[in-house]
MARFISE-370357 format. One record per residue (C-alpha): x, y, z; residue number from 1. Coordinates in Angstrom, 3 decimals, padded with zeros to 6 digits. Layout:
- xx	yy	zz	n
- X	Y	Z	NUM
...
! end
This chain:
- xx	yy	zz	n
- -036.293	-156.255	-072.983	1
- -035.281	-152.628	-072.282	2
- -031.928	-153.822	-070.966	3
- -031.219	-155.601	-074.298	4
- -031.875	-152.387	-076.199	5
- -029.387	-150.592	-074.005	6
- -026.779	-153.334	-074.475	7
- -027.281	-153.239	-078.248	8
- -026.885	-149.487	-078.244	9
- -023.766	-149.593	-076.076	10
- -021.251	-149.821	-078.973	11
- -022.846	-146.833	-080.685	12
- -022.801	-144.837	-077.414	13
- -019.117	-145.692	-076.911	14
- -018.203	-144.658	-080.487	15
- -020.172	-141.393	-080.157	16
- -018.417	-140.645	-076.836	17
- -015.017	-141.336	-078.414	18
- -015.805	-139.020	-081.321	19
- -016.859	-136.261	-078.945	20
- -013.726	-136.656	-076.827	21
- -011.552	-136.666	-079.917	22
- -013.270	-133.508	-081.213	23
- -012.735	-131.751	-077.887	24
- -009.111	-132.817	-077.813	25
- -008.524	-131.558	-081.342	26
- -010.111	-128.219	-080.495	27
- -007.994	-127.820	-077.373	28
- -004.875	-128.951	-079.193	29
- -005.473	-126.444	-082.005	30
- -005.956	-123.761	-079.364	31
- -002.584	-124.704	-077.829	32
- -000.959	-124.468	-081.227	33
- -002.566	-121.042	-081.782	34
- -001.199	-119.930	-078.395	35
- 002.266	-121.137	-079.339	36
- 002.124	-119.398	-082.765	37
- 000.921	-116.168	-081.180	38
- 003.783	-116.270	-078.621	39
- 006.267	-116.880	-081.444	40
- 004.845	-113.941	-083.369	41
- 005.659	-111.769	-080.373	42
- 002.293	-111.325	-078.631	43
- 002.308	-110.969	-074.880	44
- 001.081	-113.933	-072.820	45
- -002.402	-112.502	-072.040	46
- -003.048	-111.700	-075.742	47
- -001.741	-115.067	-076.865	48
- -004.097	-116.702	-074.355	49
- -006.975	-114.755	-075.891	50
- -005.943	-116.044	-079.329	51
- -006.078	-119.619	-077.909	52
- -009.648	-119.107	-076.664	53
- -010.743	-117.451	-079.890	54
- -009.520	-120.432	-081.906	55
- -011.328	-122.847	-079.617	56
- -014.526	-120.724	-079.797	57
- -014.450	-120.517	-083.603	58
- -013.966	-124.262	-083.898	59
- -016.834	-124.869	-081.520	60
- -019.122	-122.589	-083.557	61
- -018.165	-124.387	-086.733	62
- -018.711	-127.861	-085.314	63
- -022.118	-126.945	-083.911	64
- -023.349	-124.868	-086.892	65
- -026.277	-126.039	-089.018	66
- -024.431	-125.805	-092.341	67
- -021.686	-128.054	-090.996	68
- -024.177	-130.666	-089.748	69
- -026.220	-130.465	-093.005	70
- -023.081	-131.144	-095.003	71
- -021.816	-133.836	-092.690	72
- -025.072	-135.859	-092.777	73
- -024.966	-136.914	-096.445	74
- -021.256	-137.585	-096.243	75
- -021.659	-139.927	-093.284	76
- -024.658	-141.597	-094.883	77
- -022.588	-142.317	-097.988	78
- -019.680	-143.624	-095.931	79
- -021.980	-145.898	-093.903	80
- -023.667	-147.229	-097.066	81
- -020.323	-148.067	-098.578	82
- -019.070	-149.804	-095.420	83
- -022.291	-151.701	-094.946	84
- -022.142	-152.887	-098.576	85
- -018.597	-154.134	-098.090	86
- -019.484	-155.855	-094.826	87
- -022.553	-157.455	-096.323	88
- -020.588	-158.600	-099.395	89
- -017.833	-160.109	-097.210	90
- -020.374	-161.903	-094.989	91
- -022.086	-163.324	-098.103	92
- -018.796	-164.550	-099.551	93
- -017.868	-166.133	-096.195	94
- -021.204	-167.871	-096.016	95
- -020.791	-169.233	-099.534	96
- -017.317	-170.557	-098.730	97
- -018.532	-172.189	-095.561	98
- -021.543	-173.852	-097.243	99
- -019.380	-175.194	-100.117	100
! end
């Protein structure tokens, strides 16, 4: 029985892992862009590298802050409700078509 719970949770775990990896990739990519911009603005390499790390740190603080998570929760709840309503509606329509 425990194994079935894990199997049922597997898609959610995979999606959560993908979101985390995407977020990390975005933060690192933005840091790289900050480094490039700092170099183009004439900063030395060591200072541009510091800018890169500062951008990554600020993004990490924002993503893990309480106010961000508090604002994100209702948004995601609304999105999930809309998607679930659409999925439920399409399943009902499909069942009606199949039974007719």
